[in-house]
VOPAGU-2260 file (C-alpha; in pm, 1 decimal, decimal comma):
REM VOPAGU-2260
SITE   aa  ch    i         X         Y         Z
SITE  MET   A    0   -1930,6    3030,2   -1499,8
SITE  ALA   A    1   -1561,8    3122,4   -1506,2
SITE  SER   A    2   -1497,2    3492,2   -1556,7
SITE  ASP   A    3   -1119,3    3535,6   -1581,4
SITE  ASN   A    4    -842,0    3409,8   -1809,2
SITE  THR   A    5    -707,7    3156,3   -1559,0
SITE  LYS   A    6   -1023,6    2946,7   -1529,9
SITE  ILE   A    7   -1225,8    2743,1   -1776,7
SITE  ASP   A    8   -1561,5    2569,1   -1734,9
SITE  VAL   A    9   -1568,1    2203,3   -1837,2
SITE  LEU   A   10   -1877,3    1988,5   -1886,4
SITE  VAL   A   11   -1820,3    1653,9   -1715,9
SITE  ARG   A   12   -2022,9    1344,5   -1804,1
SITE  GLU   A   13   -2017,9    1053,7   -1560,3
SITE  ALA   A   14   -2204,2     724,9   -1554,4
SITE  ASP   A   15   -2442,8     709,4   -1259,1
SITE  ASP   A   16   -2351,9     367,4   -1128,3
SITE  VAL   A   17   -2383,3     255,7    -770,8
SITE  GLU   A   18   -2111,1      20,5    -651,3
SITE  GLY   A   19   -2238,1    -329,6    -581,6
SITE  THR   A   20   -2551,6    -302,3    -796,0
SITE  LYS   A   21   -2630,7    -417,8   -1145,6
SITE  ALA   A   22   -2807,3    -191,2   -1389,5
SITE  TRP   A   23   -3036,7    -308,6   -1665,0
SITE  GLY   A   24   -3049,9    -114,7   -1988,1
SITE  THR   A   25   -2861,8     203,1   -2061,3
SITE  PRO   A   26   -2684,3     356,6   -1761,8
SITE  ARG   A   27   -2791,1     706,8   -1668,0
SITE  VAL   A   28   -2532,8     975,9   -1742,0
SITE  LEU   A   29   -2491,9    1270,6   -1508,1
SITE  GLU   A   30   -2367,0    1600,9   -1644,9
SITE  LYS   A   31   -2218,9    1883,1   -1440,0
SITE  PHE   A   32   -1994,4    2182,8   -1492,6
SITE  VAL   A   33   -1667,1    2214,0   -1305,3
SITE  THR   A   34   -1426,7    2505,5   -1316,5
SITE  LEU   A   35   -1062,1    2416,5   -1381,0
SITE  ASP   A   36    -746,7    2622,7   -1356,5
SITE  THR   A   37    -599,5    2668,8   -1705,7
SITE  THR   A   38    -245,9    2660,9   -1564,2
SITE  THR   A   39    -306,9    2306,0   -1439,3
SITE  ILE   A   40    -444,8    2199,3   -1777,2
SITE  ILE   A   41    -146,7    2346,9   -1963,3
SITE  GLU   A   42     100,7    2181,9   -1723,8
SITE  ARG   A   43     -62,3    1840,6   -1765,7
SITE  LEU   A   44     -88,0    1872,9   -2145,1
SITE  SER   A   45     280,7    1973,5   -2153,8
SITE  GLN   A   46     376,6    1674,9   -1938,1
SITE  PHE   A   47     173,8    1438,7   -2159,0
SITE  SER   A   48     327,7    1588,5   -2475,1
SITE  SER   A   49     677,5    1552,1   -2331,7
SITE  VAL   A   50     623,4    1180,8   -2266,0
SITE  ILE   A   51     484,0    1130,0   -2618,1
SITE  SER   A   52     772,9    1325,3   -2773,3
SITE  HIS   A   53    1033,0    1114,8   -2592,1
SITE  ASN   A   54     867,2     791,8   -2700,2
SITE  LEU   A   55     827,3     904,1   -3061,5
SITE  SER   A   56    1205,1     934,7   -3087,0
SITE  GLU   A   57    1231,8     575,7   -2958,5
SITE  VAL   A   58     988,1     455,2   -3227,4
SITE  GLY   A   59    1190,5     630,6   -3498,3
SITE  ALA   A   60    1509,2     458,4   -3382,2
SITE  ALA   A   61    1337,0     118,5   -3394,8
SITE  LEU   A   62    1244,4     159,2   -3763,3
SITE  PRO   A   63    1569,0     189,9   -3960,4
SITE  GLY   A   64    1506,9     317,3   -4311,4
SITE  PHE   A   65    1164,9     458,4   -4219,1
SITE  SER   A   66    1048,0     774,2   -4049,6
SITE  LEU   A   67     738,0     852,8   -3853,0
SITE  ASP   A   68     616,8    1188,1   -3986,4
SITE  SER   A   69     321,2    1237,9   -3756,0
SITE  LEU   A   70     108,5    1076,2   -3489,8
SITE  GLU   A   71    -252,0    1163,9   -3413,9
SITE  LEU   A   72    -386,6    1095,2   -3065,1
SITE  THR   A   73    -713,4    1176,7   -2893,6
SITE  VAL   A   74    -711,0    1261,8   -2525,4
SITE  GLU   A   75    -978,0    1348,6   -2276,1
SITE  LEU   A   76    -974,0    1606,0   -2004,0
SITE  THR   A   77   -1126,1    1488,6   -1675,0
SITE  GLY   A   78   -1315,1    1697,4   -1423,9
SITE  LYS   A   79    -999,1    1696,9   -1212,1
SITE  GLY   A   80    -784,3    1834,3   -1496,0
SITE  GLU   A   81    -617,8    1502,6   -1577,8
SITE  VAL   A   82    -519,0    1431,4   -1938,4
SITE  ARG   A   83    -592,8    1073,3   -2044,7
SITE  LEU   A   84    -517,1     897,3   -2370,7
SITE  ILE   A   85    -825,8     750,1   -2535,5
SITE  ALA   A   86    -718,1     405,9   -2650,8
SITE  ALA   A   87   -1003,3     336,2   -2892,6
SITE  ALA   A   88   -1248,8     595,6   -3013,3
SITE  SER   A   89   -1600,9     476,2   -3069,2
SITE  ALA   A   90   -1923,9     621,4   -3197,6
SITE  GLU   A   91   -2008,6     703,8   -2836,1
SITE  LEU   A   92   -1719,7     948,3   -2797,7
SITE  LYS   A   93   -1883,2    1285,3   -2732,8
SITE  GLY   A   94   -1569,3    1493,7   -2722,4
SITE  GLY   A   95   -1199,3    1491,2   -2684,9
SITE  ILE   A   96    -890,2    1687,0   -2769,0
SITE  LYS   A   97    -714,0    1582,6   -3087,7
SITE  LEU   A   98    -337,2    1623,0   -3066,7
SITE  VAL   A   99    -125,3    1587,2   -3381,0
SITE  PHE   A  100     246,9    1546,5   -3325,7
SITE  ALA   A  101     431,6    1618,7   -3651,7
SITE  ARG   A  102     798,8    1605,4   -3738,3
SITE  ARG   A  103     966,3    1947,1   -3746,2
SITE  ARG   A  104    1088,4    2036,2   -4091,9
């Protein structure tokens, strides 16, 4: 387990599928811990947030007479430290990071 402030342990769940085969029933899920650098996570979250912020201003300009006060998104963190937008949450979602972008007042 990580022991300093620059590392964080992340539980990664992956489907155990073998390329070229077909599985019957519920696929087996493998779980493992990986240690990620927190600096990398912060950089990638900042980059993701910057892209969202830029595009929120575009949405506001496209809606004359209306304002977008906030936007709630759920993202996942991969075992490689990537930040990915979850397009549709389902009952199977075990975890994620909820980001709420709100208009500054």
